[in-house]
Backbone as numpy.savetxt, mean C-alpha at the origin, in Angstrom:
# Nx Ny Nz CAx CAy CAz Cx Cy Cz
-24.11 -19.21 37.48 -22.73 -18.75 37.61 -22.29 -18.10 36.31
-21.47 -17.05 36.40 -21.01 -16.41 35.17 -20.13 -17.35 34.37
-20.27 -17.25 33.04 -19.48 -18.11 32.16 -18.01 -17.70 32.23
-17.14 -18.70 32.29 -15.71 -18.43 32.36 -15.22 -17.85 31.04
-14.45 -16.76 31.11 -13.94 -16.10 29.91 -12.70 -16.85 29.40
-12.74 -17.22 28.13 -11.62 -17.91 27.51 -10.78 -16.89 26.75
-9.53 -16.78 27.10 -8.62 -15.85 26.43 -7.59 -16.66 25.65
-7.46 -16.34 24.38 -6.53 -17.05 23.50 -5.38 -16.13 23.13
-4.16 -16.60 23.31 -2.98 -15.86 22.87 -2.75 -16.17 21.39
-2.74 -15.12 20.57 -2.58 -15.30 19.13 -1.10 -15.49 18.80
-0.67 -16.76 18.79 0.73 -17.07 18.50 0.95 -17.33 17.01
-0.13 -17.59 16.27 -0.04 -17.75 14.82 -0.63 -16.50 14.17
-0.12 -16.10 13.01 -0.64 -14.90 12.37 -2.14 -14.99 12.07
-2.86 -13.93 12.38 -4.28 -13.83 12.11 -4.48 -12.70 11.10
-5.27 -12.96 10.08 -5.51 -11.98 9.02 -6.82 -11.27 9.27
-6.78 -9.94 9.18 -7.96 -9.11 9.42 -8.07 -8.17 8.24
-9.08 -8.40 7.37 -9.23 -7.62 6.14 -10.40 -6.67 6.24
-10.17 -5.43 5.82 -11.21 -4.40 5.83 -11.34 -3.81 4.44
-12.57 -3.59 4.03 -12.85 -2.96 2.75 -13.86 -1.85 3.03
-13.40 -0.60 3.01 -14.18 0.48 3.59 -14.42 1.60 2.59
-15.69 2.00 2.41 -15.96 3.16 1.55 -15.53 4.46 2.22
-15.14 5.43 1.42 -14.71 6.73 1.92 -15.48 7.81 1.19
-16.00 8.76 1.95 -16.56 9.95 1.34 -15.52 11.05 1.48
-14.79 11.35 0.42 -13.68 12.30 0.56 -14.18 13.69 0.89
-13.38 14.45 1.63 -13.78 15.81 1.97 -13.69 16.72 0.75
-14.53 17.74 0.72 -14.44 18.72 -0.36 -13.20 19.59 -0.20
-12.72 19.71 1.03 -11.50 20.45 1.32 -10.58 19.52 2.11
-9.35 19.32 1.65 -8.44 18.38 2.30 -8.20 18.73 3.76
-8.34 20.02 4.11 -8.09 20.42 5.49 -9.09 19.79 6.46
-10.25 19.38 5.94 -11.24 18.73 6.79 -10.80 17.33 7.24
-9.75 16.78 6.62 -9.29 15.43 6.95 -7.86 15.43 7.45
-7.35 16.59 7.90 -6.01 16.61 8.48 -5.96 15.85 9.80
-7.10 15.77 10.50 -7.22 14.92 11.68 -7.81 13.58 11.25
-7.42 12.51 11.93 -7.84 11.17 11.53 -9.35 11.01 11.58
-9.89 10.36 10.57 -11.32 10.03 10.50 -11.45 8.53 10.80
-12.05 8.15 11.94 -12.13 6.73 12.30 -13.04 5.96 11.35
-12.68 4.70 11.11 -13.49 3.86 10.22 -14.01 2.62 10.93
-13.18 1.92 11.72 -13.65 0.69 12.35 -12.76 0.34 13.54
-13.38 -0.22 14.58 -12.63 -0.71 15.73 -11.85 -1.97 15.37
-10.72 -2.17 16.03 -9.90 -3.36 15.83 -9.91 -4.20 17.10
-9.70 -5.52 17.00 -9.88 -6.40 18.15 -8.67 -6.50 19.06
-7.56 -5.85 18.76 -6.33 -6.10 19.50 -6.30 -5.44 20.87
-7.09 -4.37 21.06 -7.12 -3.68 22.35 -8.39 -2.84 22.41
-8.85 -2.54 23.61 -10.03 -1.69 23.77 -9.73 -0.29 23.23
-10.67 0.23 22.45 -10.53 1.58 21.94 -9.62 1.72 20.74
-9.14 0.62 20.20 -8.22 0.68 19.06 -9.01 0.84 17.77
-8.63 1.81 16.97 -9.39 2.18 15.77 -8.46 2.29 14.57
-8.94 1.82 13.41 -8.26 2.10 12.15 -9.02 3.23 11.47
-8.29 4.21 10.97 -8.91 5.35 10.31 -8.03 5.83 9.16
-8.44 6.92 8.55 -7.64 7.49 7.47 -7.57 9.00 7.65
-6.57 9.59 7.07 -6.40 11.03 7.17 -5.63 11.53 5.95
-5.59 12.84 5.82 -4.80 13.49 4.79 -3.57 14.11 5.46
-2.40 13.76 4.97 -1.16 14.28 5.54 -0.55 15.30 4.58
-0.50 16.57 4.96 0.16 17.56 4.10 1.67 17.31 4.08
2.22 17.04 2.92 3.63 16.69 2.79 4.32 17.68 1.85
5.60 17.87 2.08 6.39 18.77 1.24 7.56 18.01 0.63
7.75 18.17 -0.67 8.80 17.49 -1.40 9.61 18.51 -2.18
10.73 18.07 -2.71 11.53 18.89 -3.62 11.47 18.24 -4.99
11.05 18.99 -6.02 10.91 18.41 -7.35 12.26 18.37 -8.05
12.26 17.90 -9.30 13.50 17.74 -10.04 14.22 19.03 -10.34
13.53 20.16 -10.19 14.14 21.46 -10.43 14.53 22.16 -9.14
14.41 21.46 -8.01 14.80 22.04 -6.73 13.74 22.91 -6.09
12.53 22.89 -6.62 11.45 23.70 -6.06 10.67 22.90 -5.02
10.09 23.60 -4.04 9.23 22.95 -3.05 7.89 22.61 -3.68
7.44 21.41 -3.43 6.16 20.93 -3.94 5.35 20.40 -2.77
4.15 20.94 -2.56 3.30 20.52 -1.46 2.15 19.67 -1.99
1.96 18.50 -1.36 0.91 17.57 -1.77 0.11 17.11 -0.55
-1.16 16.86 -0.75 -2.02 16.26 0.28 -2.07 14.76 0.05
-1.44 13.99 0.93 -1.27 12.56 0.72 -2.18 11.76 1.66
-2.93 10.79 1.13 -3.79 9.96 1.99 -2.96 8.98 2.80
-3.40 8.70 4.01 -2.68 7.76 4.86 -3.67 7.01 5.75
-3.27 5.80 6.12 -4.03 4.98 7.07 -3.38 5.11 8.44
-4.19 5.26 9.47 -3.68 5.39 10.83 -4.35 4.35 11.73
-3.60 3.86 12.70 -4.13 3.00 13.76 -3.83 3.69 15.07
-4.85 3.96 15.85 -4.65 4.80 17.02 -5.53 4.33 18.17
-5.15 4.72 19.40 -5.91 4.34 20.59 -5.54 2.96 21.07
-5.69 2.72 22.35 -5.44 1.39 22.89 -3.97 1.14 23.16
-3.70 0.27 24.12 -2.34 -0.11 24.50 -2.19 -1.62 24.46
-0.96 -2.06 24.28 -0.64 -3.47 24.39 -0.51 -3.80 25.88
-1.58 -4.30 26.46 -1.58 -4.60 27.89 -1.07 -6.01 28.19
-0.66 -6.74 27.15 -0.11 -8.07 27.38 1.35 -7.99 27.79
1.95 -9.16 27.98 3.34 -9.23 28.41 4.29 -9.60 27.29
3.79 -9.65 26.05 4.63 -9.97 24.90 4.39 -8.94 23.79
5.37 -8.75 22.91 5.17 -7.81 21.80 4.08 -8.29 20.84
3.41 -7.32 20.20 2.41 -7.61 19.18 2.98 -7.15 17.84
2.97 -8.04 16.86 3.50 -7.74 15.54 2.35 -7.41 14.59
2.47 -6.30 13.88 1.47 -5.88 12.90 2.14 -5.75 11.54
1.58 -6.42 10.56 2.02 -6.28 9.16 0.81 -5.75 8.39
0.89 -4.50 7.97 -0.29 -3.81 7.44 -0.02 -3.34 6.02
-0.96 -3.64 5.13 -0.92 -3.11 3.77 -2.22 -2.35 3.53
-2.11 -1.16 2.95 -3.28 -0.31 2.77 -3.26 0.31 1.38
-4.41 0.33 0.73 -4.51 0.90 -0.61 -5.76 1.77 -0.70
-5.67 2.82 -1.51 -6.81 3.68 -1.80 -7.19 3.53 -3.27
-8.51 3.60 -3.53 -9.04 3.40 -4.88 -10.00 4.52 -5.23
-10.20 4.72 -6.55 -11.18 5.70 -6.99 -12.54 5.02 -7.16
-13.53 5.77 -7.63 -14.89 5.23 -7.72 -15.02 4.15 -8.77
-14.05 4.05 -9.67 -14.05 2.99 -10.68 -13.18 1.81 -10.25
-12.82 1.77 -8.96 -12.08 0.66 -8.37 -10.66 0.54 -8.93
-10.07 1.67 -9.33 -8.69 1.68 -9.81 -7.77 2.10 -8.67
-6.61 1.47 -8.61 -5.63 1.78 -7.58 -5.14 3.22 -7.70
-5.14 3.94 -6.58 -4.60 5.29 -6.52 -3.28 5.33 -5.77
-3.19 4.63 -4.65 -1.94 4.59 -3.89 -1.93 3.35 -3.01
-0.72 2.88 -2.67 -0.61 1.68 -1.85 0.71 1.71 -1.09
0.68 1.20 0.13 1.90 1.14 0.94 1.79 -0.01 1.94
2.94 -0.55 2.34 3.02 -1.64 3.30 3.93 -1.23 4.44
3.57 -1.62 5.65 4.37 -1.26 6.82 4.36 -2.41 7.81
5.46 -2.56 8.52 5.57 -3.57 9.56 6.00 -2.89 10.85
5.35 -3.25 11.97 5.65 -2.56 13.21 5.44 -3.53 14.38
6.29 -3.41 15.40 6.18 -4.22 16.61 5.79 -3.30 17.77
4.70 -3.64 18.43 4.21 -2.88 19.57 4.66 -3.59 20.85
5.54 -2.97 21.59 6.07 -3.59 22.81 5.03 -3.52 23.94
5.17 -4.36 24.97 4.22 -4.32 26.09 4.09 -2.91 26.65
2.86 -2.51 26.85 2.47 -1.22 27.42 2.67 -0.04 26.47
3.10 -0.30 25.26 3.16 0.77 24.27 1.78 0.97 23.64
1.54 2.19 23.18 0.31 2.46 22.43 0.45 1.90 21.02
-0.67 1.45 20.47 -0.66 0.92 19.11 -0.44 2.04 18.11
0.29 1.71 17.06 0.61 2.67 16.02 1.05 1.87 14.80
1.03 2.49 13.64 1.57 1.86 12.45 2.12 2.96 11.56
3.42 3.20 11.60 4.00 4.30 10.83 4.20 3.94 9.36
4.32 4.95 8.54 4.74 4.74 7.16 3.67 4.39 6.17
2.40 4.52 6.53 1.32 4.14 5.61 0.74 5.36 4.89
1.60 6.11 4.26 1.14 7.21 3.41 1.85 7.09 2.06
1.22 7.61 1.03 1.79 7.56 -0.31 1.70 8.94 -0.96
2.70 9.24 -1.77 2.68 10.48 -2.55 1.43 10.48 -3.43
0.70 11.58 -3.42 -0.57 11.65 -4.14 -0.73 13.04 -4.74
-0.34 13.21 -6.00 -0.36 14.56 -6.62 -1.68 14.92 -7.29
-2.77 14.19 -6.95 -4.05 14.41 -7.60 -5.08 14.89 -6.59
-6.23 15.38 -7.03 -7.24 15.87 -6.08 -7.69 14.79 -5.11
-7.76 15.14 -3.83 -8.12 14.17 -2.80 -9.54 13.66 -2.97
-10.36 14.39 -3.71 -11.76 13.99 -3.92 -11.89 12.77 -4.82
-10.80 12.33 -5.44 -10.86 11.12 -6.26 -10.97 9.85 -5.43
-10.60 9.92 -4.16 -10.60 8.73 -3.31 -12.03 8.31 -2.97
-12.33 7.02 -3.17 -13.67 6.52 -2.89 -13.68 5.30 -1.97
-12.53 4.63 -1.81 -12.52 3.39 -1.04 -11.11 3.13 -0.52
-11.06 2.49 0.64 -9.78 2.05 1.20 -9.84 0.56 1.49
-8.76 -0.14 1.22 -8.64 -1.56 1.55 -7.45 -1.71 2.49
-7.67 -2.35 3.64 -6.63 -2.50 4.65 -6.55 -3.97 5.04
-5.36 -4.54 4.92 -5.13 -5.91 5.35 -4.13 -5.91 6.50
-4.50 -6.52 7.63 -3.65 -6.54 8.81 -3.35 -8.00 9.17
-2.08 -8.36 9.16 -1.65 -9.67 9.65 -0.96 -9.45 10.99
-1.41 -10.13 12.03 -0.90 -9.84 13.37 -0.81 -11.12 14.20
0.06 -11.05 15.21 0.12 -12.11 16.22 0.75 -11.55 17.49
0.56 -12.26 18.60 1.12 -11.85 19.88 0.12 -11.23 20.83
-1.12 -10.99 20.39 -2.10 -10.33 21.24 -3.06 -11.35 21.85
-3.71 -10.94 22.93 -4.68 -11.79 23.61 -6.08 -11.46 23.15
-6.85 -12.49 22.82 -8.18 -12.29 22.28 -9.20 -13.05 23.12
-10.15 -12.33 23.76 -11.18 -13.02 24.55 -12.28 -13.62 23.69
-12.30 -13.30 22.39 -13.35 -13.81 21.49 -12.69 -14.45 20.26
-12.02 -15.59 20.42 -11.24 -16.15 19.30 -12.08 -16.45 18.07
-13.38 -16.70 18.24 -14.20 -17.01 17.06 -14.51 -15.76 16.24
-14.15 -14.57 16.74 -14.47 -13.34 16.03 -13.23 -12.63 15.50
-12.12 -13.32 15.43 -10.88 -12.61 15.14 -10.62 -12.40 13.65
-11.39 -13.01 12.79 -11.06 -12.94 11.38 -12.24 -12.40 10.59
-12.01 -11.32 9.89 -13.01 -10.75 8.99 -12.39 -10.70 7.61
-12.94 -11.44 6.67 -12.38 -11.51 5.34 -13.27 -10.75 4.36
-12.65 -9.92 3.56 -13.42 -9.22 2.53 -13.87 -10.24 1.49
-15.02 -9.98 0.90 -15.61 -10.91 -0.07 -15.49 -10.40 -1.49
-14.59 -9.48 -1.73 -14.45 -8.90 -3.05 -13.91 -9.95 -4.04
-14.46 -9.94 -5.25 -13.95 -10.81 -6.29 -12.80 -10.09 -7.01
-11.86 -10.85 -7.57 -10.79 -10.20 -8.33 -11.36 -9.36 -9.47
-10.74 -8.24 -9.73 -11.18 -7.38 -10.82 -10.84 -8.04 -12.16
-11.52 -7.66 -13.23 -11.18 -8.23 -14.53 -9.83 -7.70 -15.01
-9.12 -8.52 -15.77 -7.85 -8.08 -16.32 -8.08 -6.95 -17.32
-7.25 -5.93 -17.23 -7.42 -4.80 -18.13 -6.11 -4.03 -18.23
-5.98 -3.24 -19.31 -4.79 -2.41 -19.50 -5.16 -1.25 -20.41
-4.81 -0.04 -20.01 -5.09 1.12 -20.85 -4.25 2.30 -20.40
-4.27 3.36 -21.19 -3.58 4.61 -20.88 -4.60 5.74 -20.87
-4.28 6.77 -20.12 -5.08 7.99 -20.20 -4.24 9.18 -19.76
-4.70 10.38 -20.14 -3.95 11.59 -19.85 -4.71 12.45 -18.84
-3.95 13.14 -18.02 -4.49 14.09 -17.07 -4.07 15.49 -17.47
-4.53 16.45 -16.69 -4.14 17.83 -16.95 -2.65 18.01 -16.68
-2.07 19.00 -17.32 -0.67 19.33 -17.08 0.32 18.42 -17.76
-0.12 17.67 -18.77 0.79 16.80 -19.49 1.14 15.51 -18.80
0.37 15.10 -17.79 0.62 13.84 -17.08 -0.02 12.68 -17.83
0.77 11.64 -18.09 0.31 10.46 -18.81 0.29 9.28 -17.84
-0.76 8.49 -17.88 -0.88 7.34 -17.00 -1.00 6.04 -17.75
-0.41 4.99 -17.19 -0.55 3.64 -17.72 -1.06 2.76 -16.59
-2.15 2.03 -16.83 -2.80 1.24 -15.79 -2.95 -0.20 -16.28
-2.69 -1.16 -15.38 -2.94 -2.56 -15.73 -3.31 -3.35 -14.49
-4.19 -4.32 -14.68 -4.53 -5.31 -13.66 -4.49 -6.66 -14.35
-3.63 -7.55 -13.86 -3.39 -8.78 -14.61 -3.11 -9.95 -13.68
-3.41 -11.15 -14.18 -2.98 -12.36 -13.50 -1.46 -12.42 -13.57
-0.85 -12.99 -12.51 0.60 -12.89 -12.41 1.14 -14.12 -11.73
2.11 -14.75 -12.38 2.86 -15.85 -11.79 4.30 -15.40 -11.65
4.74 -15.02 -10.43 6.08 -14.47 -10.29 7.19 -15.47 -10.52
6.90 -16.77 -10.47 7.94 -17.77 -10.70 8.88 -17.91 -9.52
9.99 -18.61 -9.75 10.90 -18.93 -8.66 12.22 -18.15 -8.75
12.46 -17.45 -9.84 13.71 -16.74 -10.00 13.67 -15.35 -9.35
14.74 -14.59 -9.58 14.82 -13.26 -9.01 14.06 -12.23 -9.83
13.93 -12.44 -11.15 13.17 -11.52 -11.99 11.70 -11.93 -11.97
10.86 -11.06 -11.40 9.44 -11.38 -11.22 8.56 -10.77 -12.32
9.00 -9.66 -12.88 8.21 -8.99 -13.90 9.12 -8.08 -14.71
8.94 -8.06 -16.03 9.62 -7.11 -16.90 8.59 -6.56 -17.87
8.42 -5.25 -17.90 7.36 -4.65 -18.69 7.87 -4.20 -20.06
6.93 -4.04 -20.97 7.17 -3.32 -22.21 7.13 -1.82 -21.88
7.46 -0.96 -22.84 7.35 0.49 -22.55 5.96 0.84 -22.03
5.93 1.62 -20.95 4.67 1.87 -20.25 3.98 3.15 -20.70
4.71 4.11 -21.24 4.08 5.33 -21.74 4.67 5.66 -23.11
3.88 6.30 -23.93 4.33 6.65 -25.28 5.31 7.83 -25.26
5.16 8.71 -24.27 5.99 9.91 -24.24 7.44 9.62 -23.87
7.65 8.87 -22.80 9.00 8.71 -22.29 9.50 7.27 -22.33
8.63 6.36 -22.72 8.97 4.96 -22.92 9.67 4.36 -21.70
9.04 4.50 -20.55 9.59 3.95 -19.32 9.33 2.45 -19.26
10.35 1.70 -18.87 10.21 0.27 -18.61 10.67 0.01 -17.18
10.07 -0.98 -16.56 10.50 -1.32 -15.20 10.60 -2.83 -15.05
11.37 -3.23 -14.06 11.44 -4.62 -13.63 11.04 -4.69 -12.16
10.43 -5.80 -11.80 10.14 -6.10 -10.41 10.98 -7.31 -10.04
11.89 -7.13 -9.09 12.85 -8.17 -8.75 12.71 -8.62 -7.30
13.10 -9.87 -7.07 13.16 -10.40 -5.72 14.57 -10.16 -5.15
14.64 -9.58 -3.98 15.91 -9.39 -3.30 15.84 -10.10 -1.95
16.96 -10.63 -1.49 16.99 -11.32 -0.20 18.08 -10.71 0.68
17.77 -10.60 1.97 18.73 -10.07 2.94 18.44 -10.69 4.30
19.43 -11.31 4.87 19.32 -11.93 6.19 18.13 -12.87 6.27
17.91 -13.63 5.20 16.86 -14.64 5.19 15.48 -14.12 4.86
15.32 -12.82 4.62 14.02 -12.23 4.32 13.95 -11.86 2.84
12.73 -11.89 2.28 12.51 -11.54 0.89 11.95 -10.12 0.78
12.46 -9.37 -0.20 12.01 -8.00 -0.46 11.73 -7.87 -1.95
11.01 -6.80 -2.31 10.79 -6.48 -3.71 11.57 -5.23 -4.07
12.04 -5.20 -5.32 12.76 -4.03 -5.82 12.15 -3.61 -7.15
11.87 -2.32 -7.31 11.46 -1.74 -8.59 12.72 -1.18 -9.25
12.98 -1.62 -10.47 14.21 -1.23 -11.16 13.85 -0.70 -12.54
14.40 0.44 -12.90 14.21 0.94 -14.25 15.15 0.19 -15.18
14.60 -0.48 -16.19 15.43 -1.33 -17.04 15.93 -0.62 -18.28
15.38 0.56 -18.57 15.85 1.30 -19.73 15.70 2.78 -19.46
16.74 3.56 -19.71 16.66 4.98 -19.47 15.65 5.62 -20.42
14.96 6.67 -19.98 14.05 7.38 -20.88 14.80 7.92 -22.10
14.09 8.06 -23.20 14.74 8.56 -24.41 15.15 10.02 -24.25
14.48 10.76 -23.34 14.90 12.11 -23.03 15.88 12.04 -21.87
17.14 12.26 -22.12 18.14 12.10 -21.09 18.10 13.22 -20.06
17.60 14.39 -20.43 17.48 15.47 -19.46 16.42 15.11 -18.42
16.64 15.57 -17.18 15.72 15.24 -16.10 14.52 16.18 -16.15
13.70 16.00 -17.16 12.55 16.87 -17.35 11.24 16.17 -17.00
11.30 14.89 -16.64 10.09 14.14 -16.34 10.15 13.56 -14.93
9.01 13.60 -14.27 8.82 12.90 -13.01 8.11 11.58 -13.29
8.37 10.59 -12.43 7.65 9.32 -12.51 7.08 8.99 -11.14
5.89 8.43 -11.15 5.26 7.96 -9.93 4.64 6.60 -10.23
5.08 5.58 -9.49 4.63 4.21 -9.71 3.96 3.69 -8.45
2.78 3.13 -8.60 2.06 2.49 -7.51 1.78 1.05 -7.92
2.00 0.10 -7.00 1.68 -1.29 -7.32 1.03 -1.95 -6.12
0.20 -2.94 -6.40 -0.46 -3.73 -5.36 -0.51 -5.17 -5.82
-0.32 -6.10 -4.88 -0.33 -7.52 -5.18 -1.47 -8.17 -4.40
-2.23 -9.03 -5.09 -3.41 -9.67 -4.51 -3.28 -11.19 -4.61
-3.90 -11.90 -3.67 -3.97 -13.35 -3.75 -4.95 -13.75 -4.84
-5.01 -15.05 -5.14 -5.88 -15.52 -6.22 -7.36 -15.30 -5.90
-7.71 -15.11 -4.62 -9.10 -14.81 -4.28 -9.35 -13.31 -4.13
-8.37 -12.50 -4.56 -8.59 -11.05 -4.59 -8.22 -10.32 -3.33
-7.52 -10.95 -2.37 -7.17 -10.28 -1.13 -5.85 -9.54 -1.26
-5.84 -8.28 -0.89 -4.64 -7.45 -0.93 -3.64 -7.93 0.12
-2.35 -8.15 -0.27 -1.39 -8.57 0.75 -0.05 -7.85 0.68
0.20 -7.05 -0.35 1.45 -6.28 -0.38 1.32 -5.20 -1.44
2.04 -4.10 -1.26 2.05 -3.05 -2.26 3.00 -1.95 -1.86
3.21 -1.03 -2.77 4.12 0.06 -2.49 4.09 1.09 -3.58
4.96 2.08 -3.45 5.03 3.16 -4.44 6.47 3.59 -4.62
6.73 4.24 -5.73 8.06 4.74 -6.04 7.88 6.05 -6.77
8.61 7.07 -6.37 8.48 8.38 -7.00 9.82 8.81 -7.56
9.79 9.45 -8.72 11.01 9.97 -9.30 12.00 8.90 -9.67
11.52 7.72 -10.06 12.43 6.61 -10.28 13.44 6.91 -11.38
13.03 7.70 -12.37 13.94 8.01 -13.44 15.17 8.76 -12.98
15.07 9.45 -11.85 16.17 10.24 -11.33 16.89 9.56 -10.17
16.27 8.60 -9.54 16.79 8.10 -8.28 17.13 6.61 -8.30
17.04 5.94 -9.45 17.48 4.56 -9.52 16.50 3.57 -8.91
17.04 2.47 -8.37 16.21 1.39 -7.85 15.45 1.82 -6.60
14.28 1.23 -6.42 13.57 1.34 -5.16 13.42 -0.05 -4.59
13.97 -0.28 -3.42 13.83 -1.56 -2.73 12.86 -1.37 -1.57
11.80 -2.19 -1.56 10.85 -2.09 -0.46 11.55 -2.33 0.86
11.23 -1.53 1.87 11.83 -1.69 3.19 11.07 -2.70 4.03
9.95 -3.20 3.52 9.11 -4.14 4.26 9.20 -5.51 3.61
9.56 -6.56 4.36 9.65 -7.90 3.76 8.30 -8.34 3.18
8.37 -9.18 2.17 7.16 -9.77 1.61 7.13 -11.24 2.01
5.97 -11.73 2.39 5.87 -13.11 2.88 6.15 -14.08 1.73
7.20 -14.88 1.82 7.62 -15.70 0.67 6.59 -16.74 0.27
5.84 -17.27 1.24 4.87 -18.29 0.89 3.76 -17.73 0.01
3.46 -16.42 0.12 2.48 -15.81 -0.76 3.09 -15.49 -2.12
4.31 -15.00 -2.11 4.96 -14.64 -3.36 5.21 -15.86 -4.23
5.34 -17.03 -3.62 5.60 -18.25 -4.39 4.34 -18.90 -4.92
3.19 -18.27 -4.69 1.95 -18.81 -5.22 1.96 -18.75 -6.75
1.46 -19.80 -7.42 1.46 -19.79 -8.89 0.37 -18.91 -9.49
-0.52 -18.38 -8.67 -1.63 -17.60 -9.21 -1.87 -16.38 -8.32
-1.39 -15.23 -8.77 -1.58 -13.97 -8.07 -2.14 -12.95 -9.05
-2.44 -11.75 -8.52 -2.84 -10.63 -9.36 -1.94 -9.44 -9.05
-1.57 -8.71 -10.09 -0.72 -7.53 -9.95 -1.44 -6.33 -10.55
-1.55 -5.27 -9.75 -2.12 -4.00 -10.23 -0.98 -2.99 -10.28
-0.80 -2.36 -11.43 0.33 -1.47 -11.65 -0.14 -0.17 -12.28
0.22 0.95 -11.66 -0.12 2.27 -12.18 1.16 3.08 -12.29
1.43 3.59 -13.48 2.63 4.39 -13.72 2.21 5.75 -14.25
2.64 6.80 -13.55 2.37 8.17 -14.00 3.66 8.83 -14.43
3.57 9.64 -15.47 4.73 10.36 -15.97 4.29 11.78 -16.34
5.07 12.75 -15.93 4.71 14.13 -16.24 5.90 15.06 -16.14
5.72 16.31 -16.56 6.80 17.28 -16.47 7.28 17.45 -15.04
8.53 17.82 -14.86 9.10 17.98 -13.53 8.26 18.95 -12.71
7.94 18.52 -11.50 7.10 19.32 -10.62 5.64 18.96 -10.64
5.23 18.06 -11.57 3.82 17.69 -11.67 3.48 16.50 -10.80
4.48 15.68 -10.46 4.23 14.46 -9.68 5.03 14.41 -8.40
């Protein structure tokens, strides 16, 4: 007799971690359509992939600036169950030296019979797309039916990177500050306060905890105005937060912070992870002349 199929309704969050190498295209136009990377267990035909999204921005001088921005996409498959499926997705791109290039977090609810999707997983990226070498995607989900409950969790085995901090310069006068460090956010609202991050403009930032309707959010706040009061510099900040075992669980980006004030993440951060006494924080701050970032 055929074995009876056991279907489990995922009522508790299930974590699905992917660590995927990328061979970047020599021409960004080759990746304007999604490039599939791996099937996902939530529905038949559901795939996580990456693509390049041509984006247009206005720089500090009012000029149009076009950038090719990397993004993670989830496509194919429908929610054939009778309950909504919740997806909390964080995605980051890295270069060949395992340094953070961009990171974003998104939360989305897929209603019954809707196609799977995850909007908002792209980041401003003013550098050559060929620098991308790896993508890390963490998906926390619940509400879906799984016929293979023993196969629902794939955990990346990456070890935490060593702590490091340095600066380097790019073409066009762009200065970068990079750090990867152990981090204890504590219990208060102020989670991080930096020293000046670049020698040129002496940018400082704070990372604060904000609460709204019972949910926790992160806010990037500039704590000191640049010494050049004229709006001649762009800023681009990327951050990623990892658990003590090196698993990516939240991140985001902020552009033009010197001109636009605070950035509050629109995606809640899970408080039980943020309250951990041992985390890792990766922070990349770029600064350059207006129109460069």
